[in-house]
C-alpha positions as CSV (number, residue, x, y, z in Angstrom):
1,Q,-90.8,-44.7,70.1
2,V,-89.8,-47.8,72.2
3,Q,-87.8,-50.3,70.2
4,L,-86.6,-53.6,71.6
5,V,-84.5,-55.8,69.3
6,E,-83.5,-59.2,70.5
7,S,-80.7,-61.4,69.0
8,G,-78.5,-64.3,69.7
9,G,-80.9,-67.2,69.5
10,G,-80.3,-70.4,67.6
11,L,-80.3,-74.1,67.6
12,V,-78.2,-75.7,70.3
13,Q,-77.7,-79.2,71.7
14,I,-78.7,-80.2,75.2
15,G,-76.1,-78.8,77.6
16,G,-75.0,-76.1,75.3
17,S,-74.9,-72.3,75.8
18,L,-76.2,-69.2,74.1
19,R,-76.0,-65.5,74.9
20,L,-78.9,-63.4,74.0
21,S,-78.8,-59.6,73.5
22,C,-81.5,-57.0,73.5
23,A,-80.8,-53.5,72.1
24,A,-83.3,-51.0,73.6
25,S,-84.1,-47.5,72.5
26,G,-86.8,-44.8,72.8
27,F,-86.8,-44.7,76.6
28,T,-84.4,-44.1,79.5
29,F,-83.1,-47.7,79.8
30,R,-81.0,-47.2,82.9
31,T,-83.9,-46.2,85.1
32,Y,-86.1,-49.3,84.6
33,S,-86.0,-52.9,85.7
34,M,-85.6,-55.0,82.6
35,A,-86.5,-58.6,82.1
36,W,-86.3,-61.5,79.7
37,Y,-89.4,-63.4,78.9
38,R,-90.1,-66.5,76.9
39,Q,-93.0,-68.1,75.2
40,A,-93.0,-71.7,74.2
41,P,-95.5,-73.1,71.7
42,G,-99.0,-73.4,73.2
43,K,-97.9,-71.7,76.4
44,E,-98.3,-68.2,77.9
45,R,-95.4,-65.8,78.0
46,E,-93.4,-66.1,81.2
47,L,-90.9,-63.9,82.9
48,V,-87.7,-65.8,83.4
49,A,-85.2,-63.3,84.7
50,S,-85.2,-59.6,85.7
51,H,-82.5,-57.1,86.5
52,N,-83.2,-54.1,88.7
53,S,-81.4,-50.9,87.9
54,P,-79.6,-49.2,89.6
55,L,-79.6,-51.6,92.5
56,G,-78.4,-54.5,90.4
57,R,-80.7,-57.0,92.0
58,T,-81.5,-60.0,89.8
59,K,-84.3,-62.6,90.1
60,Y,-84.9,-65.8,88.2
61,V,-87.7,-68.2,87.8
62,D,-86.9,-71.5,89.6
63,S,-86.5,-73.5,86.4
64,V,-83.5,-71.4,85.2
65,K,-81.8,-70.6,88.5
66,G,-78.1,-71.5,88.4
67,R,-78.1,-71.8,84.6
68,F,-79.1,-68.4,83.3
69,T,-77.5,-65.1,84.1
70,I,-79.1,-61.7,83.3
71,S,-76.9,-58.6,83.0
72,R,-77.1,-55.2,81.4
73,D,-74.9,-52.4,80.0
74,N,-76.6,-49.2,80.7
75,G,-74.1,-47.2,78.7
76,N,-75.1,-49.1,75.6
77,N,-78.8,-49.7,76.5
78,T,-78.3,-53.4,76.1
79,L,-79.7,-56.3,78.1
80,Y,-78.1,-59.7,78.1
81,L,-79.0,-63.3,79.0
82,Q,-76.3,-65.9,79.3
83,M,-77.9,-69.3,79.1
84,N,-75.9,-72.4,80.1
85,S,-76.7,-76.1,80.5
86,L,-79.7,-75.6,78.1
87,K,-82.5,-78.1,78.2
88,P,-85.2,-79.0,75.7
89,E,-87.8,-77.2,78.0
90,D,-85.9,-74.0,77.4
91,T,-87.0,-74.0,73.8
92,A,-89.1,-70.9,73.2
93,V,-89.0,-67.4,71.7
94,Y,-87.2,-65.1,74.0
95,Y,-88.2,-61.4,74.4
96,C,-86.9,-58.5,76.5
97,N,-89.0,-55.8,78.0
98,R,-89.5,-53.9,81.2
99,G,-90.2,-56.2,84.1
100,G,-89.5,-57.3,87.6
101,G,-90.1,-53.8,89.0
102,S,-93.0,-51.4,89.5
103,F,-93.7,-50.9,85.8
104,A,-95.5,-53.2,83.4
105,P,-93.9,-54.2,80.2
106,Y,-94.3,-51.9,77.3
107,A,-97.2,-52.7,75.0
108,S,-94.8,-52.8,72.0
109,W,-92.7,-56.0,72.0
110,G,-89.8,-56.9,69.8
111,Q,-89.8,-59.8,67.4
112,G,-88.0,-62.0,69.8
113,T,-85.3,-64.5,69.2
114,Q,-85.9,-68.2,68.8
115,V,-84.0,-70.6,71.0
116,T,-84.3,-74.3,70.1
117,V,-82.6,-77.0,72.3
118,S,-82.4,-80.4,70.7
119,S,-80.9,-83.7,71.4
């Protein structure tokens, strides 16, 4: 059974930083491209960053390039998102799932972690 458990969100001021983590289980984590998604109130979920394994290639949506860094620890089945220089428009619930490769996200999503950027 696929399980995705996100953590690390919180309330941060403009310009602050957060590091999100995603603990994955129930599938062969190291063989899939993984991604972070976010969904802001009233908006559709969007993919913000992906990490291709084992090639290690990363991709980012333009709005977070240069500020967010995606990484992974295949030994511990964990995906990370380092978020720096946070802006109010980064406020959203952040989720991890498969993405950025040939496979669609799993139908089962985690609970997500709330990131709120305030002034």
